[in-house]
N, C-alpha and C positions, 0 to 999 in steps of 0.2 A: 159131615160135609154140608155145605150150603150152596145153593145156586146164587148167582150174583144179585138177584132181585130181593134176596133176604138181607143184603148188606146195606149199611148206611152209605151216604155219599162219600164220606171220608174213607170208609173201608173199601168201597169199590174202586176208588181212585188208587189206593195202595195196591189193590189186587192187579189192576191193569198196568201199573207202572213197575211191576216186577218183570224181570227179564224173561221169565218163563211165560208170561202172558204176552209180552211184546213179540217174542219169536218162539214158535213151536217147532222150527226146523231142527233136525238133529245134527247140529254142528259139533265139532270137537269141543271138549270141555274148556279149552283155553280161549274160546270165543265167549266173552262175557260182556253183555251190554248194560249191566246194571249201573256202572259208574257213568256211562254216557247218558242214560236216562235220567239219573239223579242230577247231573249237571244241567241238562236241558230243562228239567222241571224247575230247578233253582233259577235259571235264567228267565224263564217265563212267569215266574211267580208274580201275581198281581198284574200281568200283562196278557195280551193276546198276540198271536203270530203276526198280524198285520202291522203291529208296532215296529216290526223289524224289516218290513219291506223296503227295498231300495227303489230307485226310479231311473228311467232313461228318457231321453228327449225324443219324442215322436215327431219327426220332420213333417210327416203328412198332416198331423193334427196341430203341429206347432205348439206343443205343450209337453210337460213331463207326465209320464204315466207310470204307475206302480209296476214293479217287476214281481208279479204274483206267481206262486208256485205252478199254477195250471198252465202258465205260458211256456213251461219247460218240460220236455218229454221225459227225461230221465232223473226226476227228483227221487225216485225209489231205486233200489238196487235189484235188477232182475236176475233171477236164477232159473235154471232148468234142472229138474230132478227126474231121475229114472229109478223106479223101485225094483224092477225085475231084470234089468239088463237087456230088455227087448225093445218094444216100440211104444211103451206107455210113458211118454214124456209129459211132465207136468210143468207148467210155467208158474213160478212163484216170485214174489217180490218181498224184499225187506223194506218196510215202510220207512220213509225219512223220519228220523226220531223227532224232529221239531214239529212236523205236521201231526205225528201220532200223539205226542204229549199235549199239544194244543187241543186236539179233538177230545182227548180224555178229560182235560181240564173243563171244557165246555159241557160235556155230557154230565160230569160229576158235580157241577155246581148244584148246591142243595135244592134249589127250586126246580132245576131241570131234571135232576135224578128222581125227585118225588113225582114229577109229572110222568116220567118214563115208567116208573113202577106202577102208578095208577093206570096208565094206558095198557100195560101188559095184563093187569088185573081184569080190564075190560075184555081183552082178547081171550082170556081163559074162561069166559062164561059158559062155553059149550063143554059139558062134562065128558063128551066122548072124544074130544081132541086134546092131546097133551103135547106140549113142547118140551122135548128132552134134549135139546141141543144147546141150552144155555150154559155158559161157562160155570165151572164148579170150583169152589174154594175148599180145600181140604182143611179139616180141623184136627188132623193127626200128623204123624211124621210122614205119612204117605204124600206123594206129590199131587199137585192139582190134576195133572194129566192122568195119574193112576186113579184118582177119585172119580174123574169123568168116565174112565173105562169101567170102573166098578158100577157106577150108576147105569151106564148103558147095559151092562150085563144083567143088572137087577130089573130095570124097568123095561127093557126090550126083550132080551133073551128069556129071562125067567117068566116075564109077563106073558110072552107068546105061548110058552108051555102051559101056563094056567088057562089062557083063553081057548086053547085047543079043545077043552072040554065042552065049550059052548058053540064053537064055530067050526065049520068044515073046510074053509078056504082062508088062505093068507095072501093078500095082494101086496106086492112090493113095487114101488115106482120111484123114479128119480128124475130130477131136472138136469138135463144135459148142460154142462158148463154154467151151473147156477150163478155163482158169484161173478163170473165174467160177463154174464148177460143181464145183470141187475140194472134196471133203469133207476138211476139215483134219485130222481124226483119223487119216486114212489115212497121214499123214506118219509118225506113230509106228508104224503097222503096217508101213510100208515099211522103216523103220530097224531095228526090233526084232523084227519078226514079229508077226502079229496076236494070238497067244496071250499073249505077254509084254506087249504094249502094252495089251491089255484088262485083264490082271491088275494092271498098274501104272498104270492110267488116272488115278489120283489122285496119282501120284508126281511132284511138281513138279520133282524133280531129274533126271528122265528126259529125255534130249536131245530125243526126239520130241515130248514134251509141252511142252518149252520152246519149240520152233519152232512147234508148234501154237498155243500161247498167244500168241506174238508176232503170228502171222498173224491170229488172231481179234481181237487188240488193234487191228488196222488196219481191221477190217470190221464194227465195232459188235457183236462178240460171237458171232454164229452160227457153227456149225462148217461150214456150207455156204453160200457166198455166194449161190448161186442158190436163192432161197426163194419165188419166185412159185408159186402153187398148192400151197404147203405150209402147214400149220396152225401157228400160233405159240402155244405153250403155256408160260406162266410165263417168257416172255422167251427161250425156246430154240426154234429152228426144228426141226421134226420131220418125218419122212417118213411119209406115210400115217397120221398120227395117233399114231405110236409114237415115243417119245423116243429120240434117238440121241446126245444130248450127255452 
């Protein structure tokens, strides 16, 4: 098995455009998204999603404006899942396939993917920190999900047993509502460094901004999905009353 950073740009695109990568929710087997993904990918071939934007006339501005995905609240399909029949409800979303495929296309452009792999190489310079959450591609009859579970067992469970010989304590921590509280502009910070990202925050060709934009297309525009107790000013969610978008 390989993690996705070991794949070429063509291989990683094929990996992400498999229905198993698009949706990991345990739907009944008759829900198959592969044909839909293939058709959307074929439609977007050589194009970007904005080529398909419509427009409406803005009476206030007296001009036509693009109907961008982030202007609409329910571009994704929301789901609520419960694992134990009690009170542990989880909010899930099935991403709009056009936004998903467009994001994958941009990430897996050869130059962009090379840059991402190099950047992750820089992140891994610290020998005592390991990222074990990267998606895994199986090279056997075993599913990708099963391979990911196997890697978790080997690199976390087994490694913990090995390290118990050298250490007396194990500290476990978690980030509450991690993905829901992600500040999307920090994607560009991580890829390009905070200084460059802020300097080029309006550069639509910057990879970090492209990814940021596609994520915000999925979540009705705000740069931070977790916006309760935050003030909304001119359509942008702000922290402590200060604009961050």
